[in-house]
ZAMARGU-4260 file (C-alpha; in steps of 0.2 Angstrom, whole numbers, plus 5000, padded with zeros to 4 digits):
<rodrens>
0) 5347/5230/4588 | 5359/5221/4600 | 5351/5229/4615 | 5335/5225/4609 | 5339/5207/4606
5) 5346/5205/4623 | 5330/5212/4632 | 5321/5198/4623 | 5332/5185/4628 | 5332/5191/4647
10) 5312/5194/4646 | 5310/5175/4639 | 5322/5168/4652 | 5313/5178/4668 | 5295/5176/4661
15) 5294/5160/4668 | 5296/5166/4685 | 5281/5178/4684 | 5263/5175/4683 | 5265/5166/4668
20) 5277/5155/4677 | 5264/5150/4689 | 5252/5146/4675 | 5265/5134/4668 | 5268/5126/4685
25) 5285/5132/4687 | 5283/5134/4707 | 5302/5133/4712 | 5307/5149/4701 | 5291/5158/4706
30) 5296/5157/4724 | 5310/5168/4720 | 5307/5186/4724 | 5322/5195/4716 | 5319/5184/4700
35) 5300/5189/4701 | 5305/5207/4702 | 5318/5206/4687 | 5305/5197/4676 | 5293/5210/4679
40) 5305/5224/4675 | 5310/5215/4660 | 5292/5213/4654 | 5287/5231/4658 | 5303/5237/4646
45) 5296/5227/4631 | 5284/5235/4618 | 5268/5228/4612 | 5277/5219/4597 | 5289/5211/4609
50) 5277/5205/4621 | 5266/5197/4607 | 5281/5189/4600 | 5286/5182/4617 | 5269/5175/4620
55) 5266/5167/4603 | 5283/5158/4606 | 5278/5152/4624 | 5261/5146/4616 | 5269/5138/4602
60) 5280/5128/4616 | 5265/5123/4626 | 5248/5123/4616 | 5239/5118/4632 | 5244/5134/4640
65) 5232/5144/4628 | 5216/5140/4638 | 5224/5146/4655 | 5230/5162/4646 | 5214/5167/4639
70) 5204/5163/4656 | 5218/5174/4665 | 5216/5189/4652 | 5197/5188/4652 | 5195/5190/4671
75) 5206/5205/4672 | 5199/5220/4661 | 5210/5235/4658 | 5206/5250/4669 | 5202/5261/4655
80) 5190/5249/4647 | 5180/5248/4663 | 5180/5268/4662 | 5176/5267/4644 | 5161/5254/4646
85) 5154/5265/4661 | 5154/5280/4651 | 5147/5271/4636 | 5132/5265/4647 | 5122/5280/4648
90) 5129/5288/4631 | 5116/5297/4622 | 5112/5289/4604 | 5104/5297/4590 | 5092/5286/4580
95) 5093/5288/4562 | 5076/5297/4557 | 5075/5289/4539 | 5059/5283/4532 | 5055/5265/4537
100) 5053/5256/4521 | 5042/5239/4524 | 5038/5237/4506 | 5044/5218/4502 | 5041/5208/4485
105) 5023/5204/4484 | 5026/5186/4483 | 5036/5187/4499 | 5025/5199/4507 | 5010/5187/4504
110) 5019/5172/4514 | 5014/5182/4530 | 4997/5188/4527 | 4984/5176/4534 | 4968/5172/4524
115) 4952/5181/4529 | 4940/5170/4538 | 4926/5163/4527 | 4908/5161/4532 | 4910/5143/4535
120) 4926/5146/4544 | 4917/5159/4556 | 4906/5144/4562 | 4922/5135/4567 | 4927/5150/4576
125) 4912/5151/4587 | 4913/5133/4591 | 4930/5134/4597 | 4927/5150/4607 | 4912/5142/4615
130) 4922/5127/4619 | 4936/5137/4627 | 4924/5149/4636 | 4918/5135/4647 | 4934/5125/4648
135) 4943/5123/4664 | 4959/5116/4657 | 4970/5130/4665 | 4961/5129/4682 | 4965/5111/4683
140) 4983/5109/4675 | 4992/5126/4680 | 4990/5124/4699 | 5003/5120/4713 | 5003/5102/4716
145) 5013/5090/4726 | 5006/5075/4715 | 5019/5065/4706 | 5024/5068/4687 | 5013/5055/4681
150) 4996/5060/4690 | 4999/5077/4684 | 5001/5070/4667 | 4985/5060/4668 | 4976/5076/4673
155) 4982/5085/4658 | 4977/5070/4646 | 4960/5070/4655 | 4957/5089/4652 | 4964/5088/4633
160) 4952/5072/4629 | 4937/5083/4638 | 4940/5098/4627 | 4943/5088/4611 | 4928/5078/4613
165) 4917/5093/4618 | 4922/5101/4601 | 4917/5086/4593 | 4901/5083/4600 | 4895/5101/4598
170) 4900/5100/4580 | 4892/5082/4576 | 4883/5073/4589 | 4886/5056/4580 | 4905/5058/4576
175) 4906/5063/4595 | 4896/5047/4601 | 4909/5037/4592 | 4924/5047/4597 | 4918/5046/4617
180) 4918/5027/4613 | 4934/5023/4603 | 4945/5037/4610 | 4953/5037/4595 | 4957/5056/4592
185) 4969/5054/4578 | 4955/5049/4566 | 4949/5066/4567 | 4966/5075/4568 | 4963/5085/4552
190) 4946/5092/4559 | 4955/5097/4576 | 4969/5105/4567 | 4957/5115/4556 | 4948/5122/4571
195) 4963/5127/4580 | 4971/5134/4566 | 4955/5145/4562 | 4957/5152/4580 | 4975/5156/4578
200) 4973/5164/4562 | 4958/5174/4568 | 4968/5182/4582 | 4982/5187/4570 | 4970/5195/4560
205) 4961/5203/4576 | 4973/5206/4590 | 4960/5214/4601 | 4949/5200/4601 | 4948/5183/4610
210) 4956/5191/4626 | 4952/5177/4638 | 4949/5162/4628 | 4965/5164/4617 | 4976/5160/4633
215) 4969/5145/4636 | 4971/5140/4618 | 4989/5144/4619 | 4991/5135/4634 | 4983/5119/4628
220) 4991/5120/4610 | 5009/5120/4620 | 5005/5106/4631 | 4999/5096/4616 | 5015/5097/4607
225) 5025/5089/4622 | 5032/5072/4616 | 5024/5063/4628 | 5006/5070/4626 | 5008/5069/4608
230) 5013/5052/4608 | 4996/5047/4617 | 4986/5058/4606 | 4994/5051/4591 | 4993/5067/4582
235) 4998/5086/4584 | 4985/5100/4586 | 4997/5113/4579 | 4996/5115/4560 | 5003/5129/4549
240) 4993/5145/4548 | 4985/5147/4530 | 4991/5162/4520 | 4987/5169/4504 | 5004/5163/4496
245) 4997/5145/4502 | 4981/5147/4493 | 4989/5155/4478 | 5004/5143/4475 | 4991/5128/4474
250) 4983/5136/4459 | 4990/5134/4443 | 4998/5150/4439 | 4990/5159/4455 | 5007/5167/4460
255) 5006/5177/4445 | 4992/5186/4453 | 5004/5194/4465 | 5014/5202/4452 | 4999/5211/4443
260) 5001/5229/4441 | 4984/5232/4446 | 4987/5223/4462 | 4991/5238/4472 | 4974/5247/4465
265) 4964/5232/4471 | 4971/5231/4488 | 4974/5249/4492 | 4965/5259/4506 | 4955/5274/4500
270) 4958/5289/4512 | 4944/5302/4513 | 4956/5316/4520 | 4957/5331/4509 | 4946/5323/4495
275) 4929/5327/4487 | 4914/5315/4488 | 4916/5314/4470 | 4934/5309/4471 | 4932/5296/4483
280) 4919/5288/4473 | 4930/5288/4458 | 4942/5279/4467 | 4930/5266/4475 | 4924/5263/4458
285) 4941/5259/4451 | 4946/5247/4465 | 4930/5237/4463 | 4934/5236/4444 | 4951/5231/4449
290) 4945/5218/4460 | 4933/5211/4447 | 4945/5210/4433 | 4958/5201/4443 | 4944/5189/4450
295) 4938/5185/4433 | 4956/5183/4426 | 4962/5170/4438 | 4946/5160/4443 | 4942/5144/4435
300) 4924/5143/4436 | 4911/5157/4435 | 4902/5164/4449 | 4888/5155/4455 | 4870/5162/4457
305) 4865/5167/4473 | 4851/5153/4475 | 4864/5139/4469 | 4877/5146/4481 | 4864/5145/4496
310) 4859/5128/4491 | 4877/5122/4490 | 4880/5131/4508 | 4866/5122/4515 | 4871/5105/4510
315) 4889/5108/4515 | 4882/5111/4534 | 4874/5095/4532 | 4889/5084/4526 | 4904/5094/4535
320) 4905/5080/4548 | 4910/5069/4535 | 4921/5080/4525 | 4931/5084/4540 | 4940/5068/4542
325) 4944/5067/4523 | 4951/5084/4519 | 4961/5097/4529 | 4954/5112/4521 | 4942/5116/4508
330) 4954/5118/4493 | 4964/5104/4495 | 4952/5092/4489 | 4948/5103/4474 | 4962/5114/4471
335) 4956/5116/4453 | 4940/5123/4456 | 4944/5141/4461 | 4929/5154/4461 | 4931/5172/4459
340) 4925/5173/4477 | 4941/5164/4482 | 4951/5176/4472 | 4942/5191/4480 | 4945/5183/4498
345) 4963/5184/4494 | 4963/5202/4489 | 4952/5207/4503 | 4965/5198/4515 | 4980/5208/4507
350) 4969/5224/4510 | 4967/5219/4528 | 4984/5219/4530 | 4986/5237/4523 | 4972/5242/4535
355) 4981/5235/4551 | 4997/5244/4545 | 4987/5260/4544 | 4979/5259/4562 | 4995/5253/4570
360) 5011/5258/4560 | 5004/5275/4552 | 5002/5284/4571 | 5019/5280/4575 | 5026/5287/4560
365) 5014/5302/4563 | 5021/5305/4580 | 5039/5303/4574 | 5036/5317/4561 | 5028/5328/4576
370) 5043/5325/4586 | 5056/5330/4573 | 5045/5345/4567 | 5042/5353/4585 | 5057/5347/4594
375) 5075/5347/4592 | 5087/5334/4601 | 5101/5345/4605 | 5093/5358/4616 | 5076/5362/4622
380) 5069/5377/4613 | 5053/5388/4614 | 5039/5392/4602 | 5039/5408/4592 | 5027/5416/4604
385) 5038/5412/4619 | 5023/5405/4628 | 5028/5386/4629 | 5043/5379/4634 | 5047/5365/4620
390) 5056/5353/4633 | 5054/5334/4634 | 5064/5334/4651 | 5056/5325/4666 | 5058/5326/4684
395) 5055/5312/4698 | 5041/5316/4707 | 5033/5329/4695 | 5018/5323/4686 | 5020/5305/4690
400) 5038/5304/4684 | 5049/5291/4691 | 5066/5296/4683 | 5076/5311/4679 | 5079/5313/4661
405) 5085/5329/4654 | 5078/5334/4637 | 5091/5326/4625 | 5089/5310/4634 | 5071/5310/4634
410) 5070/5315/4616 | 5082/5300/4611 | 5071/5288/4622 | 5055/5294/4614 | 5063/5293/4597
415) 5070/5275/4601 | 5052/5269/4606 | 5043/5276/4592 | 5055/5268/4579 | 5054/5252/4587
420) 5036/5250/4588 | 5035/5257/4570 | 5046/5243/4565 | 5037/5230/4575 | 5021/5234/4569
425) 5026/5235/4551 | 5034/5216/4552 | 5020/5209/4564 | 5013/5196/4554 | 5031/5190/4549
430) 5036/5190/4567
</rodrens>
């Protein structure tokens, strides 16, 4: 123990002549080569605990040394750590092939499921698509220019006003004329927010649609939320996407619909594979009965007759220009009036989400199943007949391959990719 204490004392006295001495600013002692050599030998003779105690004592005496020591140690990685990192870079990682469970609490699930568009909303969608199709907003604003910032902003404002004015004129000529004269776009902010929200909601429900016009819409909305643009327009064109949860939460006891035992039956998809026609018909009737039962239970008014519904729809088309500036959606002004058609719209929206999962997520799950069934991650195998070599390895220049991957690496790569897209499609709406 005495020798151990002597070594610690020698190390403490000589350490100020080493690299730590340079950090502390002891230049005179650092110039002594013999002292530096002795300090290095003393430090090398210390074990890990002694070095930690020495460093702790130095940091306690001079706290301002901590940042310099951390910077010095952070820039010098140990050789074994570098070798370990290089080996880990291309290490094969096995993906857990467990079933991906995307089931959530129905109330939480409904927060991310957009409402299916109604017939009235589809009229607004056609209006928006037509305006974006003839718009030259991107061609005028996203171009290389040497103009000043004020001039570029002026061009953006003019193009935005042109789009907003064109939409209003096409929707209601009288309101459009008044907007052209007054230039007070904030008066019709609820109408514009509704139109743009319908376009975004439709794109979420139908990713394959609006391939050209949606890009213009995104650029337009991104520019509209800039502080300087928003200050001039006096409102934001972006509003929250309407979901099933938003609609039901405005109803008295509406969220109880999401806890109904028959909700799964009312929103499920009926798959024809391996079923007889009579069985499919029974499932269709059971689903329709569940939808009618839930719609009757949670609606506050009876279903309207077709003639009355058509007359109300016609009168609605004539008065939409006045209603748009008074209400942001059709349910806010009269939230107590919930028809069976409104409940059915929510149920069909949840069913659309199940359809989306079947067309996007289930193919990934099927491919993972085939990958695990016909291939192994350890070695390449052959089929029982010996005719086919079940190897996933690829070679650069063969069949268009640009990389060299052995079977194991390519197997893990394919598994990771499929699991990634399975998770992405399963949580698409929430993302």
